[in-house]
FILUM-644032 format. One record per residue: residue in one letter; z, x negated, y of N, C-alpha, C in turn. Coordinates in steps of 0.2 Angstrom, whole numbers, padded with zeros to 4 digits, always signed. Layout:
N
AZXYZXYZXY;...
END
This chain:
380
M-0038+0236-0347-0037+0230-0349-0033+0228-0355;A-0030+0234-0357-0025+0233-0363-0029+0231-0369;Q-0036+0232-0369-0040+0231-0375-0039+0224-0377;F-0040+0219-0373-0039+0212-0375-0032+0210-0375;D-0028+0213-0371-0021+0211-0370-0017+0213-0376;E-0018+0219-0379-0014+0221-0384-0016+0217-0391;A-0022+0215-0391-0024+0211-0397-0021+0204-0397;D-0021+0201-0391-0019+0195-0390-0011+0195-0391;D-0008+0200-0389+0000+0200-0390+0001+0201-0397;N-0002+0205-0401-0001+0206-0408-0002+0200-0412;E-0007+0196-0410-0009+0190-0413-0004+0184-0412;K-0002+0184-0405+0002+0178-0403+0009+0179-0406;H+0011+0185-0407+0018+0186-0410+0018+0188-0417;S+0013+0186-0421+0013+0187-0428+0015+0181-0432;Y+0022+0180-0431+0025+0174-0434+0027+0175-0441;S+0028+0170-0445+0029+0170-0452+0036+0173-0454;G+0036+0178-0458+0043+0181-0460+0047+0175-0464;E+0043+0171-0468+0047+0166-0471+0050+0161-0467;R+0047+0159-0461+0049+0155-0457+0056+0158-0453;R+0055+0164-0452+0061+0167-0448+0067+0168-0453;R+0066+0169-0460+0071+0169-0464+0074+0163-0465;F+0070+0157-0465+0073+0151-0465+0078+0149-0460;L+0075+0151-0453+0079+0150-0448+0086+0153-0448;K+0086+0159-0450+0092+0163-0450+0097+0160-0456;A+0094+0158-0461+0098+0155-0467+0101+0148-0464;A+0097+0145-0460+0099+0138-0457+0104+0139-0452;G+0106+0145-0450+0111+0145-0445+0109+0148-0438;A+0103+0150-0437+0101+0154-0431+0104+0160-0430;V+0106+0162-0424+0110+0168-0423+0105+0174-0425;G+0108+0178-0429+0104+0184-0431+0104+0189-0425;A+0100+0194-0426+0099+0200-0422+0103+0206-0423;A+0108+0205-0427+0112+0211-0429+0115+0214-0424;G+0115+0221-0424+0117+0225-0418+0113+0226-0412;V+0106+0223-0413+0101+0224-0408+0099+0232-0409;T+0099+0235-0403+0097+0242-0404+0091+0244-0399;G+0088+0249-0400+0083+0252-0395+0087+0256-0390;L+0083+0259-0386+0086+0263-0381+0085+0271-0382;S+0084+0273-0388+0084+0280-0389+0091+0283-0387;G+0092+0288-0384+0098+0291-0382+0102+0287-0376;C+0098+0283-0373+0100+0279-0367+0101+0284-0361;T+0107+0283-0357+0108+0287-0352+0104+0286-0346;G+0100+0281-0346+0095+0279-0340+0098+0275-0335;M+0105+0273-0336+0108+0269-0331+0108+0262-0333;V+0104+0258-0330+0103+0251-0332+0109+0247-0328;G+0111+0241-0331+0115+0237-0328+0123+0239-0328;G+0124+0244-0332+0130+0247-0333+0134+0243-0338;G+0140+0246-0340+0144+0243-0346+0151+0245-0345;G+0154+0245-0351+0161+0248-0351+0166+0242-0350;G+0172+0243-0348+0177+0238-0348+0176+0232-0343;G+0172+0233-0338+0170+0228-0334+0165+0223-0336;T+0162+0224-0342+0157+0219-0344+0150+0223-0343;P+0146+0220-0339+0139+0223-0338+0135+0223-0344;T+0131+0228-0345+0126+0228-0350+0119+0227-0347;I+0115+0222-0350+0108+0221-0347+0104+0223-0353;S+0099+0228-0351+0094+0230-0356+0088+0227-0355;I+0085+0224-0361+0079+0220-0361+0074+0223-0365;Y+0067+0223-0363+0062+0225-0367+0058+0218-0368;T+0057+0216-0374+0054+0209-0375+0052+0209-0382;W+0050+0203-0384+0047+0201-0391+0053+0200-0395;E+0052+0201-0402+0058+0202-0406+0062+0196-0407;E+0059+0190-0406+0063+0184-0408+0068+0182-0402;Y+0067+0185-0396+0072+0184-0391+0079+0187-0393;A+0079+0192-0397+0085+0195-0399+0089+0190-0404;D+0086+0184-0406+0090+0180-0410+0096+0176-0406;F+0095+0176-0400+0100+0173-0396+0105+0178-0392;K+0105+0184-0394+0109+0189-0391+0117+0187-0390;D+0119+0184-0396+0127+0182-0396+0128+0177-0391;E+0123+0172-0392+0124+0166-0388+0124+0167-0380;I+0120+0172-0378+0120+0173-0371+0125+0177-0369;E+0127+0182-0373+0133+0186-0372+0139+0182-0371;S+0140+0177-0375+0146+0173-0374+0146+0168-0368;A+0140+0166-0367+0139+0162-0361+0140+0165-0354;L+0138+0172-0354+0138+0175-0347+0144+0181-0347;D+0147+0182-0353+0152+0188-0353+0148+0194-0351;V+0143+0196-0355+0138+0201-0354+0136+0204-0360;E+0134+0211-0360+0132+0214-0366+0124+0215-0366;L+0120+0213-0371+0113+0214-0371+0111+0219-0375;D+0107+0224-0373+0104+0229-0377+0096+0228-0377;I+0094+0226-0382+0087+0223-0383+0082+0228-0387;T+0077+0230-0383+0072+0233-0387+0066+0229-0388;K+0064+0229-0395+0059+0224-0397+0052+0227-0396;G+0048+0223-0392+0041+0226-0390+0036+0223-0395;T+0030+0226-0395+0024+0223-0399+0018+0222-0395;S+0018+0223-0388+0012+0222-0384+0014+0222-0377;S+0011+0218-0373+0012+0218-0365+0010+0225-0362;A+0005+0227-0365+0002+0234-0363+0007+0239-0363;K+0011+0239-0369+0016+0245-0370+0022+0244-0365;M+0024+0237-0364+0029+0236-0359+0027+0238-0353;F+0021+0237-0350+0019+0239-0344+0019+0247-0344;S+0016+0250-0349+0016+0257-0349+0022+0260-0348;A+0027+0258-0352+0034+0260-0352+0037+0260-0345;F+0036+0254-0341+0039+0254-0334+0035+0258-0330;N+0028+0259-0331+0024+0263-0326+0025+0270-0327;S+0028+0272-0333+0029+0279-0334+0036+0282-0332;G+0040+0277-0329+0047+0279-0327+0052+0276-0331;K+0051+0272-0336+0056+0270-0340+0059+0263-0337;D+0057+0261-0331+0059+0256-0328+0067+0256-0326;S+0069+0263-0326+0076+0264-0324+0080+0263-0330;Q+0077+0262-0336+0081+0261-0342+0082+0253-0344;Y+0078+0249-0341+0078+0242-0342+0079+0238-0336;D+0083+0233-0337+0084+0228-0332+0079+0222-0332;V+0077+0220-0338+0073+0214-0339+0067+0216-0343;V+0061+0214-0342+0055+0214-0346+0051+0208-0346;I+0049+0206-0352+0045+0199-0353+0039+0200-0357;P+0034+0202-0353+0027+0203-0356+0023+0196-0355;N+0017+0196-0356+0012+0190-0355+0011+0190-0348;N+0009+0184-0346+0009+0182-0338+0004+0187-0335;N-0001+0189-0338-0006+0193-0334-0004+0200-0332;Y+0002+0202-0335+0005+0208-0333+0010+0208-0328;I+0013+0202-0326+0017+0202-0320+0014+0204-0314;P+0008+0202-0312+0005+0205-0306+0004+0212-0306;K+0002+0215-0312+0002+0222-0312+0008+0226-0311;L+0014+0223-0313+0020+0226-0312+0022+0225-0304;M+0020+0219-0302+0021+0218-0294+0017+0223-0290;D+0010+0224-0292+0006+0229-0288+0009+0236-0289;A+0012+0238-0294+0015+0244-0295+0022+0245-0292;G+0024+0240-0289+0031+0240-0285+0037+0241-0290;L+0036+0239-0296+0041+0240-0302+0046+0234-0303;I+0045+0229-0300+0050+0223-0301+0052+0220-0294;A+0058+0217-0295+0062+0214-0289+0060+0206-0288;P+0061+0204-0282+0060+0197-0281+0065+0192-0284;M+0064+0186-0286+0069+0182-0289+0073+0179-0283;P+0080+0179-0284+0084+0176-0279+0084+0168-0280;D+0084+0164-0275+0083+0157-0275+0089+0154-0278;D+0095+0156-0278+0101+0153-0280+0104+0155-0287;V+0100+0159-0291+0102+0161-0297+0099+0158-0303;V+0092+0157-0303+0088+0154-0308+0088+0147-0307;N+0093+0143-0309+0093+0136-0307+0089+0132-0312;N+0087+0135-0318+0083+0131-0322+0075+0131-0320;F+0074+0135-0315+0067+0136-0312+0064+0129-0310;D+0069+0125-0307+0066+0119-0304+0065+0114-0310;A+0068+0115-0316+0067+0110-0321+0060+0111-0325;M+0057+0117-0323+0050+0118-0327+0045+0113-0325;Y+0040+0113-0330+0034+0109-0329+0031+0111-0322;G+0029+0106-0318+0026+0108-0312+0020+0113-0312;K+0016+0113-0318+0010+0118-0318+0013+0125-0319;F+0019+0126-0322+0021+0133-0322+0025+0135-0316;K+0027+0130-0312+0030+0132-0306+0024+0134-0301;E+0018+0130-0302+0012+0132-0298+0010+0139-0300;F+0010+0141-0307+0007+0147-0309+0012+0153-0306;A+0019+0151-0306+0023+0156-0303+0022+0157-0296;N+0020+0152-0292+0019+0153-0285+0012+0155-0284;T+0008+0156-0289+0001+0159-0287+0001+0166-0291;Q+0002+0166-0297+0001+0172-0301+0007+0177-0299;F+0013+0175-0299+0019+0179-0298+0022+0180-0291;S+0018+0178-0286+0021+0178-0279+0016+0182-0275;D+0020+0185-0270+0016+0189-0265+0015+0185-0259;G+0016+0179-0259+0016+0174-0253+0022+0172-0250;S+0027+0176-0252+0034+0174-0249+0039+0174-0255;D+0039+0179-0259+0044+0179-0265+0040+0178-0271;I+0044+0176-0276+0042+0175-0283+0045+0181-0287;Y+0041+0184-0291+0043+0190-0295+0044+0189-0303;G+0042+0183-0305+0043+0182-0312+0044+0174-0314;V+0047+0173-0319+0049+0167-0322+0045+0165-0328;P+0041+0160-0329+0038+0158-0335+0043+0156-0340;I+0042+0158-0346+0047+0156-0351+0044+0151-0356;R+0039+0153-0360+0036+0148-0365+0028+0150-0365;F+0025+0145-0368+0017+0146-0367+0014+0143-0374;G+0007+0144-0374+0003+0142-0379-0004+0142-0377;W-0009+0139-0380-0016+0139-0378-0021+0140-0384;Y-0027+0141-0382-0032+0141-0387-0037+0135-0387;G-0040+0134-0392-0044+0128-0393-0049+0129-0399;V-0051+0123-0402-0055+0123-0408-0051+0120-0413;S-0050+0123-0419-0046+0120-0424-0051+0119-0430;Y-0050+0114-0434-0054+0111-0439-0051+0108-0445;D-0054+0108-0450-0051+0105-0456-0053+0098-0456;S-0049+0094-0455-0050+0086-0454-0053+0083-0460;R-0052+0086-0466-0055+0084-0472-0062+0085-0473;E-0065+0090-0469-0072+0092-0469-0076+0090-0463;V-0072+0090-0457-0075+0089-0451-0072+0083-0448;S-0076+0078-0447-0074+0071-0445-0076+0070-0438;D-0072+0068-0434-0073+0065-0427-0078+0071-0423;P-0075+0077-0422-0079+0082-0419-0079+0080-0411;E-0085+0082-0408-0085+0082-0401-0080+0087-0398;K-0076+0084-0393-0070+0089-0391-0073+0094-0386;S-0077+0098-0388-0081+0103-0384-0082+0109-0388;Y-0084+0115-0385-0085+0121-0388-0092+0120-0392;S-0096+0115-0390-0102+0114-0393-0102+0114-0401;E-0096+0112-0403-0095+0112-0411-0096+0119-0414;L-0094+0124-0410-0095+0131-0412-0102+0133-0412;W-0107+0129-0410-0114+0131-0410-0118+0125-0413;N-0114+0121-0417-0117+0115-0420-0120+0117-0427;E-0126+0116-0428-0130+0118-0434-0127+0115-0440;E-0124+0109-0439-0121+0105-0445-0115+0109-0448;N-0112+0114-0444-0106+0118-0446-0108+0125-0448;E-0115+0126-0449-0117+0132-0451-0114+0135-0457;G-0112+0142-0456-0109+0145-0462-0101+0144-0462;N-0099+0139-0458-0091+0137-0459-0088+0139-0452;I-0091+0142-0447-0088+0143-0441-0085+0150-0440;I-0079+0151-0438-0075+0157-0436-0074+0158-0429;M-0075+0164-0427-0074+0166-0420-0069+0172-0420;Y-0066+0173-0414-0062+0179-0414-0066+0186-0413;D-0064+0191-0416-0067+0198-0415-0063+0201-0409;N-0065+0198-0403-0061+0200-0397-0066+0198-0391;H-0068+0202-0387-0072+0201-0382-0070+0196-0377;F-0064+0196-0375-0061+0192-0370-0061+0185-0373;K-0058+0183-0378-0058+0176-0381-0065+0173-0382;S-0069+0177-0386-0075+0174-0388-0080+0173-0382;M-0080+0178-0378-0085+0178-0372-0082+0173-0367;S-0076+0172-0366-0073+0167-0362-0075+0160-0365;A-0075+0159-0371-0076+0152-0374-0084+0151-0373;A-0088+0156-0374-0095+0155-0372-0096+0154-0365;A-0093+0157-0361-0094+0156-0353-0091+0149-0351;L-0086+0147-0354-0084+0140-0352-0089+0135-0355;Y-0091+0136-0361-0097+0132-0364-0103+0131-0359;L-0104+0137-0356-0110+0137-0352-0109+0134-0345;G-0103+0132-0344-0101+0129-0337-0099+0134-0332;Y-0097+0140-0334-0095+0145-0328-0088+0145-0327;T-0085+0139-0326-0078+0138-0324-0076+0141-0318;D-0080+0142-0313-0079+0145-0307-0077+0152-0308;A-0079+0156-0313-0077+0163-0314-0070+0164-0316;F-0067+0158-0318-0060+0159-0320-0055+0157-0314;E-0057+0155-0308-0053+0152-0303-0049+0157-0299;G-0052+0163-0298-0049+0169-0294-0043+0172-0297;S-0041+0178-0294-0036+0182-0297-0038+0185-0303;K-0044+0186-0304-0047+0189-0310-0053+0185-0313;V-0054+0186-0319-0060+0182-0322-0066+0186-0320;S-0071+0183-0316-0077+0187-0313-0083+0184-0315;L-0087+0186-0320-0093+0184-0322-0098+0189-0318;S-0104+0186-0316-0109+0190-0313-0113+0193-0319;E-0117+0198-0317-0121+0202-0322-0126+0197-0326;D-0129+0192-0322-0133+0187-0325-0129+0183-0330;Q-0123+0181-0328-0119+0177-0332-0117+0180-0338;I-0115+0187-0338-0113+0191-0343-0119+0191-0348;E-0125+0192-0346-0131+0192-0350-0132+0186-0354;K-0131+0180-0350-0132+0174-0353-0127+0172-0358;V-0120+0174-0357-0115+0174-0362-0117+0178-0368;K-0119+0184-0367-0121+0188-0373-0126+0185-0377;Q-0131+0182-0374-0137+0179-0378-0134+0172-0381;K-0130+0169-0378-0127+0163-0382-0123+0165-0388;L-0119+0170-0388-0116+0172-0393-0120+0175-0399;I-0126+0178-0397-0131+0181-0402-0134+0175-0405;E-0135+0170-0401-0138+0164-0404-0134+0160-0409;Q-0127+0161-0408-0122+0158-0413-0122+0162-0419;K-0123+0168-0419-0122+0173-0425-0124+0170-0432;P-0130+0167-0432-0133+0165-0439-0128+0159-0442;L-0124+0155-0437-0120+0150-0439-0113+0152-0442;L-0112+0158-0441-0105+0160-0442-0103+0162-0449;Q-0097+0160-0451-0095+0163-0457-0092+0170-0456;G-0090+0172-0450-0088+0178-0448-0084+0179-0442;Y-0082+0185-0440-0077+0186-0435-0070+0188-0438;I-0065+0186-0434-0058+0187-0437-0054+0190-0432;A-0049+0194-0434-0045+0198-0429-0038+0195-0428;A-0035+0193-0433-0028+0192-0432-0026+0185-0435;D-0020+0182-0432-0018+0175-0434-0017+0175-0442;P-0013+0179-0445-0012+0178-0452-0018+0178-0456;T-0023+0182-0454-0030+0182-0458-0033+0176-0457;Y-0033+0173-0451-0036+0166-0449-0033+0161-0454;I-0026+0161-0454-0023+0156-0458-0025+0156-0466;K-0025+0162-0468-0027+0164-0475-0034+0161-0476;S-0039+0163-0472-0046+0161-0472-0046+0153-0472;F-0043+0150-0468-0043+0143-0467-0040+0139-0473;R-0035+0142-0476-0032+0139-0482-0036+0140-0488;Q-0040+0145-0489-0045+0147-0494-0051+0143-0493;G-0052+0140-0488-0058+0136-0487-0064+0140-0485;N-0063+0146-0483-0069+0151-0480-0072+0148-0474;H-0068+0145-0470-0071+0142-0464-0068+0135-0463;T-0071+0130-0459-0069+0124-0458-0068+0122-0451;I-0070+0127-0446-0069+0125-0439-0070+0133-0436;G-0066+0133-0430-0066+0139-0427-0062+0139-0421;L-0063+0145-0417-0059+0146-0411-0052+0148-0413;S-0047+0146-0410-0040+0148-0413-0035+0146-0407;G-0030+0150-0409-0024+0148-0405-0020+0142-0408;R-0016+0139-0404-0013+0133-0407-0007+0135-0411;N-0004+0141-0410+0001+0144-0414+0000+0144-0422;E-0007+0146-0423-0009+0146-0430-0008+0139-0434;I-0010+0134-0430-0010+0127-0433-0003+0125-0433;V+0001+0126-0428+0008+0124-0428+0011+0127-0434;E+0010+0133-0435+0013+0137-0441+0011+0134-0448;M+0005+0132-0448+0002+0129-0454+0005+0122-0455;W+0006+0118-0450+0010+0111-0450+0017+0112-0452;D+0020+0117-0450+0027+0118-0451+0028+0121-0458;N+0023+0123-0462+0023+0125-0469+0020+0120-0473;G+0019+0114-0471+0017+0109-0475+0010+0107-0475;D+0005+0110-0472-0002+0109-0472-0003+0103-0466;D-0005+0097-0469-0006+0092-0464-0013+0091-0462;W-0018+0095-0465-0025+0094-0464-0028+0097-0458;P-0025+0103-0456-0028+0106-0450-0027+0102-0443;D-0032+0102-0439-0031+0099-0432-0034+0103-0427;L-0033+0102-0421-0035+0106-0415-0036+0102-0409;Y-0041+0103-0405-0042+0100-0399-0043+0105-0394;V-0042+0103-0387-0043+0106-0381-0050+0105-0379;P-0055+0109-0379-0061+0108-0377-0062+0105-0370;K-0066+0100-0368-0067+0097-0362-0069+0102-0357;E-0072+0108-0359-0074+0113-0353-0068+0117-0351;G-0062+0116-0354-0056+0120-0352-0054+0124-0358;S-0047+0127-0357-0044+0130-0362-0040+0136-0359;L-0041+0142-0363-0037+0148-0361-0030+0147-0363;A-0025+0149-0359-0018+0148-0360-0014+0155-0359;W-0009+0156-0362-0005+0162-0361+0002+0159-0360;F+0006+0163-0356+0013+0161-0356+0016+0168-0354;E+0023+0168-0356+0026+0174-0355+0030+0174-0348;G+0031+0179-0345+0034+0180-0339+0040+0185-0339;A+0045+0183-0337+0051+0187-0337+0052+0190-0330;A+0054+0196-0329+0055+0200-0323+0060+0205-0323;V+0063+0206-0317+0069+0211-0317+0066+0217-0313;S+0068+0223-0316+0067+0229-0314+0069+0231-0307;K+0065+0233-0302+0067+0235-0296+0073+0240-0296;K+0074+0244-0301+0079+0249-0302+0085+0246-0305;S+0085+0240-0307+0091+0237-0310+0097+0238-0305;E+0103+0240-0308+0109+0240-0304+0113+0234-0305;N+0110+0229-0308+0114+0222-0309+0109+0217-0309;K+0105+0216-0304+0099+0211-0304+0102+0204-0304;E+0107+0202-0301+0110+0195-0302+0111+0194-0309;M+0115+0198-0313+0116+0196-0320+0109+0196-0324;A+0105+0200-0322+0098+0201-0326+0095+0194-0325;W+0095+0191-0319+0092+0185-0318+0095+0179-0321;K+0102+0180-0322+0106+0175-0325+0104+0175-0333;V+0103+0181-0336+0100+0181-0342+0094+0177-0343;I+0089+0179-0339+0083+0175-0339+0084+0168-0338;N+0088+0166-0334+0089+0159-0333+0092+0156-0340;Q+0095+0159-0344+0097+0157-0351+0091+0155-0355;Y+0086+0160-0355+0081+0159-0359+0076+0153-0357;I+0077+0150-0351+0073+0144-0350+0078+0138-0350;S+0084+0139-0352+0089+0133-0352+0087+0128-0358;K+0090+0123-0357+0088+0117-0362+0090+0119-0369;D+0096+0123-0370+0098+0124-0377+0095+0130-0380;I+0095+0136-0377+0092+0142-0379+0084+0141-0379;G+0081+0138-0374+0074+0137-0374+0071+0133-0379;S+0075+0128-0382+0073+0124-0387+0072+0128-0394;Q+0078+0132-0395+0078+0137-0401+0072+0142-0400;L+0071+0145-0394+0066+0150-0394+0059+0147-0395;A+0058+0141-0393+0052+0137-0395+0051+0137-0402;K+0056+0135-0406+0055+0134-0413+0054+0141-0417;V+0057+0146-0415+0056+0152-0418+0049+0155-0417;G+0046+0153-0411+0040+0156-0409+0034+0151-0410;Y+0035+0145-0412+0030+0140-0413+0027+0139-0406;S+0031+0139-0401+0027+0139-0394+0032+0135-0389;P+0029+0130-0386+0034+0126-0381+0037+0130-0376;S+0043+0128-0374+0046+0131-0368+0043+0128-0361;C+0043+0132-0356+0041+0130-0350+0045+0125-0346;N+0051+0124-0349+0056+0119-0347+0056+0113-0352;P+0053+0107-0349+0052+0101-0353+0059+0098-0356;N+0064+0100-0353+0071+0097-0355+0073+0099-0362;T+0069+0105-0364+0071+0107-0371+0069+0102-0376;Q+0065+0097-0374+0063+0092-0379+0069+0088-0381;E+0074+0087-0377+0080+0084-0379+0084+0086-0385;N+0083+0093-0386+0086+0096-0392+0082+0096-0398;L+0076+0093-0398+0071+0094-0404+0070+0087-0407;S+0069+0087-0413+0068+0081-0417+0061+0078-0415;E+0059+0072-0417+0052+0070-0416+0047+0074-0419;S+0048+0076-0425+0043+0081-0428+0042+0087-0425;E+0048+0090-0423+0048+0097-0419+0045+0096-0412;N+0046+0091-0409+0043+0090-0403+0035+0089-0403;E+0033+0086-0409+0025+0086-0410+0022+0093-0410;M+0026+0098-0413+0024+0104-0415+0025+0109-0409;F+0031+0110-0406+0032+0115-0402+0037+0112-0396;G+0037+0106-0394+0041+0103-0389+0037+0099-0384;S+0037+0093-0385+0034+0088-0381+0027+0089-0379;V+0025+0090-0372+0018+0091-0370+0018+0087-0364;E+0013+0083-0364+0011+0078-0358+0009+0083-0352;P+0012+0082-0346+0010+0087-0341+0002+0086-0339;S-0001+0081-0340-0008+0080-0339-0012+0085-0344;R-0009+0086-0349-0013+0091-0354-0013+0098-0351;L-0009+0100-0347-0009+0106-0344-0014+0107-0339;D-0017+0102-0336-0021+0103-0330-0028+0107-0332;G-0030+0106-0338-0036+0110-0340-0035+0117-0342;F-0028+0119-0342-0027+0126-0344-0029+0131-0339;I-0032+0137-0342-0034+0142-0338-0030+0148-0340;P-0025+0151-0336-0021+0156-0338-0025+0163-0339;F-0022+0167-0344-0025+0173-0345-0025+0177-0338;K-0030+0181-0337-0030+0185-0331-0034+0192-0333;A-0033+0196-0328-0037+0202-0329-0045+0201-0328;V-0049+0205-0331-0056+0204-0330-0059+0209-0326;E-0063+0206-0321-0067+0210-0317-0073+0213-0320;N-0074+0220-0319-0080+0223-0323-0080+0222-0330;E-0074+0224-0333-0073+0223-0340-0077+0227-0344;E-0079+0233-0342-0083+0237-0346-0090+0234-0347;A-0092+0230-0343-0099+0226-0344-0097+0221-0350;W-0092+0218-0350-0090+0213-0355-0090+0217-0362;I-0087+0222-0362-0086+0226-0368-0093+0229-0371;K-0097+0231-0366-0104+0233-0368-0108+0227-0371;A-0107+0221-0367-0111+0215-0370-0108+0213-0377;W-0102+0213-0378-0099+0212-0384-0101+0216-0390;E-0101+0222-0388-0104+0227-0393-0111+0226-0395;E-0115+0223-0390-0122+0221-0392-0122+0215-0396;V-0118+0211-0395-0117+0204-0399-0116+0206-0406;K-0111+0211-0407-0109+0212-0414-0114+0216-0418;S-0118+0220-0414-0123+0224-0417-0130+0220-0418;A-0130+0215-0415-0137+0211-0415-0138+0208-0422;
END
């Protein structure tokens, strides 16, 4: 599964270094003193002088709020910066779950951690910001992150995929994946060089929404074949395939393409850096969405404090700042109160109704067949 998950992780978290330097200069809390766990004794939840230490394996921007959380909770944080959910899971699954109290991968890895028996259930009385979350993410927690009685993960922030376009060149597009097969856009279309994203877009365009409703994305052999043929049909219209968000943004700015499948993060980053011409819509057929899920190691010796730390990340104050550094809205809508009108447009305010068409990332049934079909698309 890591094949698409690692690619998604690296793209999702490829944020602008210029943006991060600006935030630090503007007063955002720096990550000085954040260390990895080399030389760790293996005892999680410990700490000297009565102050517990909570060790966290997460994305780098979470470290920006180390000092704030330490002050709020009288705790010490030891943060290891991750680069992919696959690596986070692999570390936990290879015995390093005894070194970490908290892990924050993408949502499709929380069930894997649950199935492996590596994480602890959430106590009802500690994560009091859970009730403030969008109803859709409480629903996701109760389905993806639950064993039917207990919840094992807390959604933190989210983003989604859609169709972005240059509003100077593409006027009034149909809000559908059909624009990615529209001959009027020939030579100006970009797709991801990623079997999960591109094949999912084609599958949704073909109306295979039922395949995304279970615990895994499950296309039949016949559906996979039709998805493959649809993508082969599209190839003459393409400017090309693209792998990473920074490359997507560069290509877009250079005018190499005018429309394409993309994550919302790329467009928000462009808006934040002064580009007012990119636009993005959620296709009427549905949109893939990712969100991060925080969980506590089953071997943590200080589970309650670990959950308190997670609760801080979805608080109104820290959640709003985390949304800004990641160009991604918090799962807690109350963070909007701490954002300006322009900030809310980019990474804050989201109408709950817009979340209804979101299809969360999931593992893929028979992924080998997907990969084989994608290879045939690429070589066609």
